[in-house]
N, C-alpha and C positions, 0 to 999 in steps of 0.2 A: 336617895342613895343609902338610906339607912336600912332598907330592906335587903340590899345585897352588900356583902362584905367587900372590903377593898381588895382582898386577894382574888376574889372571883373576877373583879374588873381587871386585875393584873393578868389573870389566866386568859380572859377574853382578848385583852390587848396583845398578849404573847401569841395567841392563836392567829389573830388577825395579821400580826407582823410576820408570823411563820407562813401564812397563806400568801401574803404579798411577796415574801422572799421566794417561796416555791414557784409562784407565777412568774416572777422575774427570771428565776433559774430555768424554768421550763421554756420560757420565751427565748432566752439566750441559747439553750440547747437546740431548740428548733431552728434558730437562725444559723447556728454552727453546723447542724446537720444539712440544712439547705445549702449553705456555702460549700460544704464538702461534696455534696451531690453535684453542685454546679462545677466545682473544680474537677471532679471525676468525669462529668459529661464533657467538659472542655478538653480534658486529656484524651478521652475516647475519640472526640472529633479530630484532635490533632493527629492521633494515630491513623484514623481513617483517611485524613487528608494526605498523610505521608504515604500510605498504601496506594492511594489514587495517583499521587505524583510518580511513585515508582512504576506503577502499571503504565502510566502515560509515557514515561521515559523508555520503558521496554518496547512499548508499541511504536514509539517514535523511531527507535533503532530498527525495528522490523520494517517500518515504512521506508526508511532510508535504504535498507537492503533491497526491498522490492523495487524501489525507484532505480537503484543501480542496476538491478537485474533487467528492468525494462529498458534502460538505456543501452545495456550490453546487447539485448535481443534486437533492439532497433538498429544498432551498429552492425550486428551480424546480418540482419535483413538487408541493409543498405549494401553491405559487402557482397551478399549473394545476388542482389539486383545488378550491381556493377559487373559481377562475373557473368551473369546471364546475358547482359547486353554485349559483353565482349565475345561470348560464344556465338550470339546471334550475328555479330559483325563478322566473325571468322567464317560462319556458315555461309553468309551472303557472299563473302569474298571467294570461298571455295566454289559456290554455285556459279558465280560469274566466271571464275577461271575455268571451270568445267565446261560451261557454255561456250566460252571463247575457244577452248581446246577442241570441243566437238565441232565447232564451225571450221576451225583450221583443218581438222581431219576430214570433214565433208568436202572442203575445197580441194584437199590433196587427192581424195578419191575421185572427184570430178575431173581433176587435172590428169589423174592416172587413166581414167576412162577416155579422155580426149587424146591422150598420148598413145594409148594401146591400140595397135592396128586391128586387133581381134574384136574390139568392142565397137558396136555401132551406136554411137551416141544419139543419133536421130531416132533410131528404132526404140531406144529406151525412153525417149521423150514421148513418143507416140503411145507406148504402153502405160505410161503414167497418167495419160489423159483419160 
């Protein structure tokens, strides 16, 4: 130790302590920066999740509207089907009534021909053969 003065050892010790303190400070700064980045990343993820939830909520509202529209369309179709069945029923009733009326008219004409002395019913039958 005689070759190196005490103050040189003191400077070396101070430099070593300063280096250790610098390394500790740098390590703490790196940890702090890493924690801040994690916090920032977490916040970004929370914001992204909130946007996804909002989008899902809006889509859910749209889905409910479409489902309601589909149910309304189905109800309209059912109503139209019932109305069409009613029209078919009326058409069949009118056809049957017309057929019945035609038969009654044909019977009246035959009766008129039988009653009319100027009509030869037997000759008409022969012409039809």
